[in-house]
C-alpha positions in Angstrom: 46.6 6.9 65.1 46.5 3.1 65.8 43.3 1.4 65.3 43.1 0.4 69.0 43.7 4.0 70.2 41.6 5.3 73.1 38.7 7.5 71.8 38.0 10.8 73.4 34.7 9.8 74.7 36.3 7.2 77.0 37.8 10.2 79.0 34.4 11.5 79.9 34.0 9.4 83.1 37.3 10.6 84.3 36.5 14.2 83.6 33.1 13.9 85.3 34.7 12.3 88.3 37.2 15.2 88.8 34.5 17.8 88.1 32.2 16.1 90.7 35.0 16.2 93.4 35.7 19.8 92.6 32.2 21.2 92.4 29.7 18.9 94.1 30.8 19.7 97.7 30.1 23.4 97.1 27.1 23.2 94.8 25.2 20.3 96.3 26.9 19.7 99.7 24.2 17.5 101.3 23.7 15.4 98.2 27.4 14.8 97.8 27.9 13.9 101.6 25.1 11.2 101.1 25.9 9.9 97.7 29.5 10.4 96.8 30.2 6.7 97.0 27.4 6.0 94.4 29.0 8.6 92.1 32.4 7.1 92.4 31.2 3.5 91.8 28.9 4.6 89.0 31.5 6.6 86.9 34.2 3.9 87.6 31.9 1.2 86.3 31.6 3.1 83.0 35.3 2.8 82.4 35.5 -0.8 83.6 32.7 -1.7 81.3 34.4 0.1 78.4 37.5 -2.0 78.9 35.7 -5.3 79.3 33.2 -5.0 76.5 34.8 -2.8 73.9 38.5 -3.4 74.4 38.2 -6.9 75.9 41.3 -6.2 78.1 41.7 -7.2 81.7 45.3 -6.6 82.4 45.1 -2.7 82.8 42.1 -3.3 85.3 43.9 -5.9 87.3 47.1 -3.7 87.4 45.1 -0.7 88.6 43.2 -2.7 91.1 46.6 -3.8 92.7 47.7 -0.2 92.8 44.5 1.0 94.4 44.7 -1.7 97.2 48.3 -0.6 97.9 47.4 3.0 97.9 44.4 2.7 100.3 46.3 0.3 102.6 49.0 2.8 103.1 46.8 5.9 103.4 44.4 4.2 105.7 47.1 2.5 107.9 49.0 5.8 108.4 45.7 7.6 109.2 44.7 5.0 111.9 48.2 4.9 113.5 48.5 8.7 113.6 45.0 8.9 115.2 46.3 6.8 118.1 49.0 9.4 119.1 47.8 12.6 121.1 49.9 15.6 121.7 49.1 17.9 124.6 50.7 21.3 124.2 51.8 24.0 126.6 50.0 27.2 126.7 50.2 29.8 123.9 53.0 29.8 121.4 55.4 32.6 120.5 56.2 33.1 116.7 59.5 31.2 117.0 57.8 28.3 118.7 55.2 28.2 116.0 57.9 28.1 113.4 59.7 25.3 115.1 56.5 23.4 115.4 55.7 23.8 111.7 59.2 22.8 110.7 59.1 19.7 112.8 55.8 18.7 111.4 57.0 19.4 107.9 59.8 16.8 108.4 57.6 14.3 110.1 55.0 14.5 107.2 57.6 12.6 105.1 57.4 9.7 107.5 53.7 9.4 108.2 52.3 11.2 105.1 50.7 14.6 104.8 47.3 13.1 105.8 48.7 11.4 109.0 50.8 14.5 109.9 47.8 16.8 109.3 45.6 14.7 111.6 48.3 14.4 114.2 49.4 18.0 114.4 46.3 20.2 113.5 44.6 19.9 116.9 47.8 20.7 119.0 48.4 23.5 116.5 45.0 25.0 117.3 45.3 24.4 121.0 48.8 26.2 121.3 47.4 29.2 119.4 44.0 29.2 120.8 44.0 32.8 122.2 44.9 34.5 118.9 44.5 31.9 116.1 43.2 33.3 112.9 42.7 32.2 109.2 46.4 32.5 108.3 47.3 30.0 110.9 45.1 27.4 109.2 46.3 28.5 105.7 50.0 28.2 106.5 49.4 24.8 108.2 47.8 23.6 105.0 50.5 25.1 102.9 53.3 23.4 104.9 52.2 20.3 106.7 49.3 19.1 104.4 51.2 19.7 101.2 54.5 21.2 100.4 56.4 19.4 103.2 55.6 15.9 101.9 57.9 16.0 98.9 60.9 13.9 100.2 59.5 10.4 100.2 56.8 8.4 98.4 55.1 8.1 101.8 54.9 11.8 102.1 52.2 12.6 99.6 49.7 10.3 97.6 51.1 11.4 94.2 54.6 10.3 95.0 53.3 6.9 96.4 51.5 6.4 93.1 54.8 7.0 91.3 56.6 4.5 93.6 54.0 1.9 92.7 54.7 2.7 89.0 58.5 2.1 89.5 60.0 5.3 90.8 62.8 4.2 93.3 61.9 5.1 96.9 64.9 7.3 97.6 64.7 9.0 94.2 62.4 11.9 95.4 64.8 12.6 98.3 67.8 12.8 96.1 66.1 15.0 93.4 63.5 17.0 95.3 65.3 18.1 98.5 66.4 21.4 97.1 63.0 22.7 95.9 61.6 21.3 99.2 64.1 23.3 101.3 63.5 26.5 99.3 59.7 26.1 99.4 59.5 25.2 103.1 62.1 27.8 104.0 60.3 30.7 102.2 56.9 29.8 103.6 58.3 29.5 107.2 60.0 32.9 106.8 56.8 34.6 105.6 54.8 32.9 108.3 57.3 34.1 111.0 56.9 37.8 109.9 53.2 37.5 109.7 52.8 35.7 113.0 55.1 38.2 114.8 52.9 41.0 113.7 49.9 39.0 114.9 51.5 38.3 118.2 52.5 42.0 118.9 49.0 43.1 118.2 47.6 40.6 120.7 46.7 42.1 124.2 49.4 41.8 126.8 47.3 39.5 128.9 47.1 37.0 126.0 50.9 37.1 125.5 51.5 36.5 129.2 49.5 33.3 129.0 52.0 31.7 126.8 53.9 30.1 129.7 51.2 30.3 132.3 49.3 27.1 131.7 49.5 23.6 130.3 52.3 21.2 129.6 53.8 19.2 126.8 52.7 15.5 126.8 52.5 12.8 124.2 50.3 9.7 124.6 50.1 6.6 122.5 53.8 6.4 121.8 53.6 2.6 121.4 52.0 3.4 118.0 55.5 4.3 116.8 56.1 0.5 116.6 53.2 0.2 114.2 54.4 3.1 112.3 57.8 1.5 112.0 56.1 -1.7 110.6 54.2 0.4 108.0 57.4 2.1 106.9 59.3 -1.1 106.6 56.6 -2.8 104.7 56.9 -0.3 101.9 60.0 -2.1 100.7 58.3 -5.5 100.6 57.4 -6.4 97.0 57.0 -10.1 97.1 54.8 -12.1 97.6 51.8 -10.1 96.2 49.8 -8.3 98.9 52.2 -9.1 101.8 53.0 -5.4 102.0 49.4 -4.5 102.2 48.8 -7.2 104.7 51.4 -5.8 107.0 50.0 -2.3 106.7 46.5 -3.6 107.6 47.8 -5.6 110.5 49.6 -2.5 111.9 46.4 -0.5 111.6 44.4 -3.2 113.4 47.1 -3.4 116.2 47.0 0.3 116.6 43.2 0.4 116.8 43.0 -2.4 119.3 45.8 -1.3 121.6 45.1 2.4 121.7 42.9 3.5 124.6 39.6 5.0 123.9 40.3 8.3 125.7 43.1 8.9 123.2 40.9 8.5 120.2 38.3 10.6 121.8 40.8 13.3 122.6 41.8 13.3 119.0 38.1 13.3 117.9 39.1 10.3 115.8 36.8 8.6 113.4 37.1 6.6 110.2 34.9 8.9 108.1 37.8 10.7 106.3 39.4 7.4 105.3 36.1 6.0 104.1 35.6 9.1 101.8 39.1 8.7 100.4 38.6 5.0 99.7 35.4 5.5 97.8 36.5 8.5 95.8 39.8 7.0 94.9 38.1 3.9 93.7 36.3 6.0 91.2 39.4 8.0 90.3 41.6 4.9 89.8 38.9 3.3 87.7 38.2 6.2 85.4 41.8 7.3 85.0 42.7 4.0 83.1 41.7 5.2 79.6 42.7 8.9 80.5 46.3 7.8 81.2 46.5 5.7 78.0 45.0 8.5 75.9 47.5 11.0 77.3 50.4 8.7 76.5 49.2 8.2 73.0 48.8 12.0 72.3 51.7 13.4 74.4 53.5 14.8 71.3 50.5 17.0 70.4 50.1 18.7 73.8 52.9 21.2 73.5 54.7 20.1 76.7 58.5 19.7 76.3 60.4 21.2 79.1 60.5 20.9 82.9 59.1 24.4 83.1 56.1 23.3 81.0 55.5 20.2 83.1 55.9 22.0 86.4 53.2 24.6 85.6 50.9 22.2 83.8 51.0 19.6 86.5 50.8 22.3 89.3 47.9 24.4 87.9 45.8 21.3 87.4 46.8 19.8 90.7 45.5 23.1 92.3 42.1 22.7 90.9 41.8 18.9 90.7 43.1 16.3 93.0 46.9 16.1 92.7 47.3 12.3 92.8 45.5 11.5 89.4 47.1 14.8 88.0 50.5 13.5 88.8 49.8 10.1 87.0 48.3 12.0 84.0 51.4 14.1 83.4 53.7 11.2 84.1 51.9 9.3 81.4 52.2 12.3 79.1 56.0 12.6 79.7 56.5 8.9 79.0 54.5 9.1 75.8 56.5 12.1 74.8 59.7 10.1 74.9 58.0 7.0 73.5 58.2 4.9 76.7 55.5 2.5 77.8 53.7 3.4 81.1 55.1 0.5 83.0 58.0 -0.2 85.4 60.5 -0.6 82.6 59.3 2.5 80.9 59.5 4.6 84.1 63.1 3.3 84.7 64.2 4.3 81.2 62.4 7.6 81.6 64.2 8.4 84.8 67.6 7.5 83.3 67.0 9.7 80.2 65.3 12.7 81.6 64.9 12.9 85.4 64.4 16.6 85.3 60.9 16.2 83.9 59.9 13.7 86.7 61.3 16.2 89.3 59.1 19.0 87.8 56.1 16.7 87.8 56.6 15.7 91.4 57.2 19.1 92.8 54.4 20.6 90.8 51.9 18.0 92.0 52.9 18.2 95.7 53.4 22.0 96.0 50.4 23.1 94.1 48.0 20.8 95.9 47.9 23.6 98.5 46.4 26.1 96.1 42.8 25.2 97.0 40.9 23.0 99.4 40.4 20.5 96.7 44.0 20.1 95.7 44.8 17.4 98.2 42.8 15.3 100.5 44.1 16.6 103.9 43.2 20.2 103.0 39.5 19.6 103.5 40.1 17.5 106.7 42.1 20.4 108.3 39.4 22.9 107.4 36.6 20.7 108.9 38.6 20.2 112.1 39.3 23.9 112.5 35.7 24.7 111.9 34.6 22.3 114.6 37.0 23.9 117.0 35.3 27.3 116.1 38.4 28.7 114.4 38.0 31.5 112.0 38.5 29.5 108.8 38.5 31.1 105.3 36.0 29.8 102.7 37.0 28.4 99.4 37.4 31.8 97.7 38.7 33.5 100.8 41.5 30.9 101.1 42.4 31.3 97.4 42.2 35.2 97.2 43.6 36.1 100.7 46.3 33.5 101.1 47.0 31.1 98.2 47.3 33.7 95.3 49.1 36.5 97.2 51.3 34.3 99.4 51.8 30.8 98.0 51.9 31.5 94.3 54.8 33.8 94.4 56.7 31.2 96.4 55.8 28.6 93.8 56.9 30.9 91.0 60.4 31.4 92.7 60.8 27.6 93.0 59.9 27.3 89.3 62.5 29.9 88.3 65.3 28.5 90.4 64.8 24.8 89.4 62.6 24.4 86.3 63.2 27.4 84.1 65.0 27.1 80.8 68.1 28.4 82.7 67.7 26.9 86.2 70.0 28.3 88.9 70.4 25.0 90.5 
């Protein structure tokens, strides 16, 4: 081991940060709601201090700070612009209409991100099913719109955007992940259709008749599509530094200023979710610096060698931790396994030599983020909105035991067998 290797104790802030995100909202809910920013800053400061005082390095800190700004600019701007679009739906939805709605939202999530799509579509989803909505409607929305669907572009899900910032080409995910995406989304939509058909047939006739009796489709705030286009175009801007982020922030401000107040009120829009994401990821980005370096150094000793290994290792940890840092952790592990540096040049060489590993890591992080409420940021947002709308929403273990394990996990296993086993069928 080199003399400047990262010692195991340097990983403690990262482990504490992830453990706090996973456990504190359930064990000490009110304390976490008041002080999560202090936890994030405090733990992040420990890692920053380690690099400044004990390693006397600033380059990793500056590089990570730039990534953090880019990440928050994209997530925040998409969240604000999506909050300026309001969809009014027509009456009650039949099963086929629900499937079409989820399929459409699954495609759109790759353009505005799973966070933006979740905030844009969850309220109309609740309204169009208001007479018979149950926990499985919320669970499948989280499965599809908040997670699995966002696997085709770096904008789709936070882990993939972090990969883009590390050097993964923008269109690489579409070229290599579309088949697992199609199978995963297709299977979940088919299962939902069967389940929703049973639910619809059990509903009283009076409820079924309301489906076309009231309401109409209407979309307000369409001018925000211009700001959305500006954000999407800015992703390809790399120079000069921070111009991309400046365009994103300007688009968000333009959306905020030009969107009428009644649209924001109809969406129950506020900045609290983005504020929470900004503080928590500040702590995550800071504490993961030594963790990523440690994983790269010790990759050969972890026993991970095949796409099957990386798919399940990345996926299972993404289900119980946040999937964005988990993605970076296993990307660093894969790079270290092949002896590449964790930089743009190293990622390019890694993709050229073994793109199957990166596909497994990408799909595992995105898909398994739906296994629990803490696997991906939008999951908790959707749960909170549903609860405020007085929808029967499963608790943490109810979601896991009633929906994630018996429904989602078999789908993930099928995807793994088809694409990442030792003898993949595709």
